[in-house]
C-alpha positions as a Markdown table, in Angstrom:
| # | Residue | x | y | z |
|---|---|---|---|---|
| 1 | Met | -33.1 | -41.5 | 102.3 |
| 2 | Lys | -30.7 | -42.0 | 99.4 |
| 3 | Arg | -31.2 | -39.5 | 96.6 |
| 4 | Trp | -31.1 | -40.8 | 93.1 |
| 5 | Glu | -29.7 | -38.5 | 90.4 |
| 6 | Cys | -30.7 | -38.9 | 86.9 |
| 7 | Thr | -27.5 | -39.5 | 84.9 |
| 8 | Lys | -29.3 | -39.4 | 81.6 |
| 9 | Arg | -28.5 | -36.2 | 79.8 |
| 10 | Arg | -30.9 | -34.5 | 77.6 |
| 11 | Pro | -29.9 | -34.7 | 73.9 |
| 12 | Arg | -28.5 | -31.5 | 72.4 |
| 13 | Arg | -30.6 | -29.8 | 69.9 |
| 14 | Arg | -28.9 | -29.9 | 66.5 |
| 15 | Ala | -29.0 | -26.9 | 64.3 |
| 16 | Pro | -31.1 | -27.4 | 61.1 |
| 17 | Ser | -28.9 | -28.7 | 58.3 |
| 18 | Gly | -29.8 | -25.7 | 56.1 |
| 19 | Asp | -28.3 | -23.2 | 58.5 |
| 20 | Arg | -24.6 | -24.1 | 57.6 |
| 21 | Ser | -25.1 | -23.6 | 53.8 |
| 22 | Ala | -24.4 | -19.9 | 54.0 |
| 23 | Phe | -21.0 | -18.5 | 52.9 |
| 24 | Thr | -18.8 | -16.6 | 55.2 |
| 25 | Leu | -17.7 | -13.2 | 54.1 |
| 26 | Ile | -14.2 | -14.5 | 53.3 |
| 27 | Glu | -15.5 | -17.4 | 51.2 |
| 28 | Leu | -17.8 | -15.0 | 49.3 |
| 29 | Leu | -14.9 | -12.7 | 48.5 |
| 30 | Val | -12.7 | -15.5 | 47.3 |
| 31 | Thr | -15.5 | -16.9 | 45.1 |
| 32 | Ile | -16.1 | -13.4 | 43.6 |
| 33 | Ser | -12.4 | -13.0 | 42.9 |
| 34 | Ile | -12.1 | -16.4 | 41.2 |
| 35 | Ile | -15.2 | -15.6 | 39.0 |
| 36 | Ala | -13.8 | -12.2 | 38.1 |
| 37 | Thr | -10.4 | -13.7 | 37.2 |
| 38 | Leu | -12.0 | -16.3 | 35.0 |
| 39 | Gly | -14.2 | -13.7 | 33.3 |
| 40 | Ala | -11.2 | -11.5 | 32.6 |
| 41 | Leu | -9.3 | -14.4 | 31.1 |
| 42 | Ser | -12.3 | -15.3 | 28.9 |
| 43 | Ile | -12.7 | -11.7 | 27.7 |
| 44 | Thr | -9.0 | -11.4 | 26.9 |
| 45 | Thr | -9.1 | -14.7 | 25.0 |
| 46 | Val | -12.1 | -13.6 | 23.0 |
| 47 | Arg | -10.6 | -10.3 | 22.2 |
| 48 | Ser | -7.4 | -11.9 | 21.1 |
| 49 | Ser | -9.3 | -14.3 | 18.9 |
| 50 | Ile | -11.2 | -11.5 | 17.3 |
| 51 | Glu | -8.0 | -9.5 | 16.6 |
| 52 | Thr | -6.4 | -12.6 | 15.1 |
| 53 | Ala | -9.4 | -13.1 | 12.9 |
| 54 | Arg | -9.3 | -9.5 | 11.8 |
| 55 | Glu | -5.7 | -9.7 | 10.9 |
| 56 | Ala | -6.2 | -12.9 | 8.9 |
| 57 | Gln | -9.1 | -11.3 | 7.0 |
| 58 | Thr | -7.0 | -8.2 | 6.2 |
| 59 | Glu | -4.1 | -10.4 | 5.0 |
| 60 | Thr | -6.5 | -12.3 | 2.8 |
| 61 | Thr | -8.0 | -9.2 | 1.3 |
| 62 | Ile | -4.7 | -7.6 | 0.6 |
| 63 | Ala | -3.4 | -10.8 | -0.9 |
| 64 | Lys | -6.3 | -10.8 | -3.4 |
| 65 | Ile | -5.7 | -7.1 | -4.3 |
| 66 | Asp | -2.0 | -7.8 | -4.7 |
| 67 | Ser | -2.8 | -10.7 | -7.0 |
| 68 | Val | -5.0 | -8.6 | -9.3 |
| 69 | Leu | -2.5 | -5.7 | -9.4 |
| 70 | Thr | 0.3 | -8.1 | -10.2 |
| 71 | Ser | -1.6 | -9.5 | -13.2 |
| 72 | Ile | -2.4 | -6.0 | -14.4 |
| 73 | Tyr | 1.2 | -4.9 | -14.1 |
| 74 | Glu | 2.4 | -7.9 | -16.0 |
| 75 | Arg | -0.1 | -7.2 | -18.8 |
| 76 | Tyr | 1.4 | -3.7 | -19.2 |
| 77 | Gln | 4.9 | -5.0 | -19.4 |
| 78 | Tyr | 4.1 | -6.5 | -22.8 |
| 79 | Leu | 1.7 | -3.9 | -24.1 |
| 80 | Arg | 2.4 | -2.4 | -27.5 |
| 81 | Leu | 2.6 | 1.4 | -27.6 |
| 82 | Asp | 2.0 | 3.6 | -30.5 |
| 83 | Met | 5.4 | 5.1 | -31.4 |
| 84 | Ser | 4.5 | 6.1 | -35.0 |
| 85 | Asp | 5.0 | 9.8 | -34.2 |
| 86 | Leu | 8.8 | 9.2 | -33.6 |
| 87 | Pro | 11.3 | 9.7 | -36.5 |
| 88 | Asn | 12.2 | 6.5 | -38.3 |
| 89 | Asn | 15.9 | 7.3 | -37.9 |
| 90 | Leu | 15.7 | 7.7 | -34.2 |
| 91 | Pro | 18.5 | 5.6 | -32.5 |
| 92 | Gly | 17.3 | 2.5 | -30.8 |
| 93 | Glu | 18.3 | 3.5 | -27.4 |
| 94 | Glu | 16.4 | 6.8 | -27.6 |
| 95 | Arg | 13.4 | 5.0 | -28.9 |
| 96 | Ala | 13.5 | 2.6 | -25.9 |
| 97 | Arg | 13.9 | 5.6 | -23.6 |
| 98 | Gln | 10.8 | 7.2 | -25.2 |
| 99 | Arg | 8.9 | 4.0 | -24.7 |
| 100 | Ile | 9.6 | 3.8 | -21.0 |
| 101 | Tyr | 8.6 | 7.4 | -20.5 |
| 102 | Arg | 5.3 | 6.8 | -22.4 |
| 103 | Met | 4.7 | 3.6 | -20.4 |
| 104 | Arg | 5.1 | 5.4 | -17.1 |
| 105 | Asp | 2.8 | 8.1 | -18.4 |
| 106 | Leu | 0.2 | 5.4 | -19.3 |
| 107 | Leu | 0.5 | 3.8 | -15.9 |
| 108 | Arg | -0.2 | 7.2 | -14.3 |
| 109 | Cys | -3.3 | 7.5 | -16.5 |
| 110 | Asp | -4.7 | 4.0 | -16.1 |
| 111 | Leu | -3.5 | 3.3 | -12.5 |
| 112 | Pro | -3.9 | 6.7 | -10.7 |
| 113 | Cys | -3.4 | 6.8 | -6.9 |
| 114 | Thr | -4.1 | 10.6 | -6.5 |
| 115 | Thr | -7.0 | 12.8 | -7.6 |
| 116 | Asn | -4.5 | 15.1 | -9.5 |
| 117 | Glu | -3.4 | 12.2 | -11.6 |
| 118 | Leu | -7.0 | 11.3 | -12.5 |
| 119 | Gly | -7.7 | 14.9 | -13.5 |
| 120 | Thr | -4.4 | 16.0 | -15.1 |
| 121 | Ala | -2.5 | 13.0 | -16.3 |
| 122 | Ser | -3.1 | 12.4 | -20.0 |
| 123 | Gln | -1.7 | 10.6 | -23.1 |
| 124 | Leu | 0.8 | 12.2 | -25.4 |
| 125 | Asp | -2.0 | 13.8 | -27.5 |
| 126 | Gly | -3.6 | 15.3 | -24.4 |
| 127 | Thr | -6.6 | 12.9 | -24.3 |
| 128 | Phe | -7.6 | 10.6 | -21.4 |
| 129 | Thr | -7.4 | 6.9 | -21.6 |
| 130 | Pro | -10.6 | 4.7 | -21.7 |
| 131 | Leu | -9.8 | 3.6 | -18.1 |
| 132 | Gln | -9.5 | 7.1 | -17.0 |
| 133 | Glu | -12.8 | 8.0 | -18.5 |
| 134 | Ser | -14.4 | 5.1 | -16.7 |
| 135 | Tyr | -13.0 | 6.4 | -13.4 |
| 136 | Arg | -14.1 | 9.9 | -14.1 |
| 137 | Leu | -17.6 | 8.8 | -14.9 |
| 138 | Ala | -17.9 | 6.8 | -11.7 |
| 139 | Val | -16.7 | 9.8 | -9.7 |
| 140 | Ala | -19.1 | 12.1 | -11.5 |
| 141 | Asn | -22.0 | 9.8 | -10.9 |
| 142 | Ser | -21.2 | 9.6 | -7.2 |
| 143 | Gly | -20.9 | 13.4 | -6.7 |
| 144 | Gly | -17.2 | 13.5 | -6.2 |
| 145 | Phe | -14.5 | 11.9 | -4.1 |
| 146 | Gly | -14.8 | 11.5 | -0.3 |
| 147 | Asp | -12.2 | 11.7 | 2.4 |
| 148 | Asn | -10.8 | 8.3 | 1.4 |
| 149 | Tyr | -10.1 | 9.1 | -2.2 |
| 150 | Asn | -6.9 | 7.1 | -2.4 |
| 151 | Ala | -8.8 | 3.9 | -1.3 |
| 152 | Glu | -11.6 | 4.7 | -3.7 |
| 153 | Leu | -9.1 | 5.0 | -6.5 |
| 154 | Leu | -7.7 | 1.6 | -5.6 |
| 155 | Tyr | -11.1 | 0.0 | -5.8 |
| 156 | Leu | -11.8 | 1.7 | -9.2 |
| 157 | Val | -8.4 | 0.6 | -10.6 |
| 158 | Val | -8.8 | -3.1 | -9.5 |
| 159 | Thr | -12.4 | -3.5 | -10.6 |
| 160 | Asn | -12.1 | -1.5 | -13.9 |
| 161 | Ala | -8.7 | -2.6 | -15.1 |
| 162 | Asp | -9.7 | -6.2 | -14.3 |
| 163 | Pro | -13.6 | -6.4 | -14.2 |
| 164 | Glu | -13.7 | -10.1 | -13.5 |
| 165 | Ser | -11.7 | -9.6 | -10.3 |
| 166 | Arg | -14.7 | -8.2 | -8.4 |
| 167 | Ala | -16.2 | -11.6 | -8.1 |
| 168 | Gly | -13.2 | -12.7 | -6.0 |
| 169 | Phe | -14.0 | -10.3 | -3.2 |
| 170 | Ser | -16.8 | -10.8 | -0.6 |
| 171 | Asp | -19.1 | -8.2 | 0.7 |
| 172 | Arg | -17.1 | -7.9 | 3.9 |
| 173 | Asp | -14.1 | -6.9 | 1.8 |
| 174 | Val | -15.8 | -3.8 | 0.5 |
| 175 | Ala | -17.6 | -0.8 | 2.0 |
| 176 | Asp | -18.4 | 2.9 | 1.5 |
| 177 | Thr | -16.8 | 4.2 | 4.7 |
| 178 | Asp | -17.3 | 7.9 | 4.0 |
| 179 | Gly | -20.8 | 7.6 | 2.5 |
| 180 | Asn | -20.1 | 9.3 | -0.8 |
| 181 | Gly | -21.2 | 6.5 | -3.0 |
| 182 | Leu | -17.7 | 5.3 | -4.0 |
| 183 | Leu | -16.6 | 2.0 | -2.6 |
| 184 | Glu | -13.3 | 1.1 | -1.0 |
| 185 | Phe | -11.6 | -2.1 | 0.0 |
| 186 | Val | -11.6 | -2.4 | 3.8 |
| 187 | Asp | -9.5 | -4.3 | 6.3 |
| 188 | Gly | -10.7 | -6.5 | 9.1 |
| 189 | Trp | -11.4 | -3.4 | 11.2 |
| 190 | Gly | -13.6 | -1.8 | 8.5 |
| 191 | Arg | -10.9 | 0.8 | 7.6 |
| 192 | Pro | -10.0 | 1.7 | 4.1 |
| 193 | Ile | -7.1 | -0.1 | 2.4 |
| 194 | Cys | -4.7 | 2.4 | 0.7 |
| 195 | Trp | -2.1 | 2.0 | -2.0 |
| 196 | Met | 0.7 | 3.6 | -3.9 |
| 197 | Arg | 1.5 | 2.7 | -7.5 |
| 198 | Trp | 5.2 | 3.7 | -7.0 |
| 199 | Ala | 6.9 | 3.7 | -3.6 |
| 200 | Pro | 10.6 | 3.8 | -4.4 |
| 201 | Gly | 11.5 | 5.2 | -1.0 |
| 202 | Leu | 9.7 | 2.4 | 0.8 |
| 203 | Glu | 11.6 | 0.8 | 3.7 |
| 204 | Ala | 11.4 | -2.8 | 5.1 |
| 205 | Ser | 10.2 | -4.4 | 1.9 |
| 206 | Asp | 10.7 | -8.1 | 1.1 |
| 207 | Arg | 9.7 | -7.5 | -2.5 |
| 208 | Gln | 11.6 | -4.5 | -3.8 |
| 209 | Pro | 15.0 | -3.1 | -2.9 |
| 210 | Thr | 15.5 | -0.2 | -0.5 |
| 211 | Met | 16.2 | 2.9 | -2.5 |
| 212 | Pro | 20.0 | 3.3 | -2.8 |
| 213 | Leu | 21.8 | 6.7 | -2.5 |
| 214 | Asp | 23.7 | 6.0 | -5.7 |
| 215 | Pro | 21.5 | 4.0 | -8.1 |
| 216 | Ala | 24.1 | 4.3 | -10.9 |
| 217 | Asn | 26.5 | 2.1 | -8.9 |
| 218 | Ala | 24.1 | -0.1 | -7.1 |
| 219 | Glu | 23.2 | -3.6 | -8.1 |
| 220 | Leu | 19.4 | -3.7 | -8.3 |
| 221 | Asp | 16.8 | -5.8 | -10.0 |
| 222 | Ala | 16.0 | -4.2 | -13.4 |
| 223 | Asp | 12.9 | -2.3 | -14.0 |
| 224 | Pro | 10.6 | -4.8 | -15.9 |
| 225 | Phe | 9.2 | -1.9 | -18.0 |
| 226 | Asp | 12.7 | -1.0 | -19.0 |
| 227 | Pro | 14.5 | -4.2 | -20.1 |
| 228 | Leu | 17.2 | -2.3 | -21.9 |
| 229 | Ala | 18.0 | -0.2 | -18.8 |
| 230 | Val | 18.0 | 3.0 | -20.7 |
| 231 | Ser | 16.4 | 5.0 | -17.8 |
| 232 | Asn | 17.3 | 5.4 | -14.2 |
| 233 | Gly | 15.1 | 2.9 | -12.4 |
| 234 | Trp | 14.7 | -0.5 | -10.8 |
| 235 | Phe | 12.1 | -3.1 | -9.9 |
| 236 | Leu | 9.1 | -1.6 | -8.1 |
| 237 | Val | 5.9 | -3.3 | -6.8 |
| 238 | Pro | 2.6 | -1.5 | -6.1 |
| 239 | Tyr | 2.3 | -0.9 | -2.3 |
| 240 | Val | -1.0 | -1.9 | -0.7 |
| 241 | Phe | -1.4 | -1.4 | 3.0 |
| 242 | Ser | -3.8 | -1.4 | 6.0 |
| 243 | Ala | -3.4 | 0.7 | 9.1 |
| 244 | Gly | -3.4 | -2.4 | 11.2 |
| 245 | Pro | -4.8 | -2.9 | 14.7 |
| 246 | Asp | -4.0 | 0.6 | 16.0 |
| 247 | Gly | -5.8 | 2.4 | 13.2 |
| 248 | Glu | -2.7 | 4.6 | 12.5 |
| 249 | Tyr | -1.3 | 4.3 | 9.0 |
| 250 | Gly | 1.9 | 6.0 | 10.1 |
| 251 | Leu | 2.9 | 6.5 | 6.5 |
| 252 | Ile | 3.0 | 9.5 | 4.3 |
| 253 | Ala | -0.4 | 9.6 | 2.5 |
| 254 | Pro | 0.1 | 9.6 | -1.3 |
| 255 | Thr | -0.7 | 13.3 | -1.5 |
| 256 | Ala | 2.8 | 14.4 | -2.5 |
| 257 | Thr | 1.7 | 14.7 | -6.1 |
| 258 | Asp | 4.9 | 16.3 | -7.2 |
| 259 | Val | 6.6 | 13.0 | -6.4 |
| 260 | Val | 4.1 | 10.4 | -7.6 |
| 261 | Glu | 3.2 | 12.3 | -10.7 |
| 262 | Met | 6.8 | 12.6 | -11.9 |
| 263 | Asn | 7.5 | 10.8 | -15.2 |
| 264 | Asp | 10.5 | 9.3 | -13.5 |
| 265 | Pro | 9.6 | 8.3 | -9.9 |
| 266 | Phe | 13.1 | 7.0 | -9.3 |
| 267 | Thr | 14.9 | 10.3 | -9.9 |
| 268 | Ser | 12.3 | 12.4 | -8.0 |
| 269 | Ala | 12.5 | 10.1 | -4.9 |
| 270 | Leu | 16.2 | 10.1 | -5.0 |
| 271 | Thr | 16.3 | 13.9 | -5.1 |
| 272 | Tyr | 14.2 | 14.1 | -2.0 |
| 273 | Trp | 16.1 | 11.4 | -0.3 |
| 274 | Thr | 19.5 | 13.0 | -0.8 |
| 275 | Ser | 18.2 | 16.4 | 0.2 |
| 276 | Gly | 16.8 | 15.1 | 3.5 |
| 277 | Asp | 13.1 | 15.9 | 2.6 |
| 278 | Tyr | 12.0 | 12.4 | 3.6 |
| 279 | Asp | 8.4 | 13.4 | 4.2 |
| 280 | Leu | 7.9 | 13.7 | 0.4 |
| 281 | Ile | 9.1 | 10.2 | -0.4 |
| 282 | Pro | 6.0 | 7.9 | -0.9 |
| 283 | Gly | 5.9 | 5.2 | 1.7 |
| 284 | Tyr | 8.7 | 6.6 | 3.9 |
| 285 | Pro | 7.6 | 5.9 | 7.6 |
| 286 | Lys | 7.3 | 8.8 | 10.0 |
| 287 | Gly | 9.4 | 8.7 | 13.2 |
| 288 | Asp | 6.4 | 7.8 | 15.5 |
| 289 | Glu | 6.8 | 4.1 | 14.7 |
| 290 | Thr | 3.0 | 3.8 | 14.3 |
| 291 | His | 3.5 | 2.0 | 11.0 |
| 292 | Lys | 5.1 | -1.0 | 12.6 |
| 293 | Asp | 1.8 | -2.9 | 12.9 |
| 294 | Asn | 0.6 | -2.1 | 9.4 |
| 295 | Ile | -0.3 | -5.0 | 7.2 |
| 296 | Asp | 0.9 | -4.7 | 3.6 |
| 297 | Asn | 1.7 | -6.7 | 0.5 |
| 298 | His | 5.4 | -6.1 | 0.8 |
| 299 | Thr | 6.0 | -7.9 | 4.0 |
| 300 | Leu | 3.2 | -10.4 | 4.4 |
| 301 | Val | 2.2 | -11.5 | 1.0 |
| 302 | Arg | 4.8 | -13.7 | -0.7 |
């Protein structure tokens, strides 16, 4: 008998469609790597944007401070001083020399950048100026200066010498970083903004000349407070600066009171320059290069 074989094959069982949705280990690792890379790029972009915003905020704040100080300085250039104590027959050149010395004394009184200046600088008759008295009252009411006394003096000078200027600064421009009750202007990182009224030894400035080794034979912009050029001096601009992104000021703090308190800042700075004692020159950068990222009114504010 002929055997018949069934040629019809049984259909293969297909795996459920959901079983193939799982990732292999390699696919999972690749996916994780892609996500991690995208996340790192996003974080870097966000951080870069934040830093850029902080730098822009700092530049804006310093520009506003610079504008106020510039207007204050211009006002002093044309200020009449009491010269009645001088002899009537005093030669004109000597009278002009006495005026510039008294003007620099007045600037130290009204625009102090050290605690010693606030406490010891005085007018010719030994009295304090009205602005000095307002600063001293504010310090007394707060219980004294904090660690950031220089920045606190900058705030007092700007807001007292030009009271209307305070309205031009927002709340984020101002803070009490050391908690002593005295305010300071702060940069985009929340750090105090410092200043120097005179910085004749300052390097890398677009607004005032580098201090020459021989001022007598150098061609420099004249000192606006000394139009007759009867004193050794040249054009200076107040120096306002932030520590920048790294938080390192990298500049000599204005504590060298024997320099900044001198009646003639030009001669004192020149003396230290020629003797090699650079550390006593206001604004002279240290060798660690940390000042390179500082934001200031001499290189960024035109």
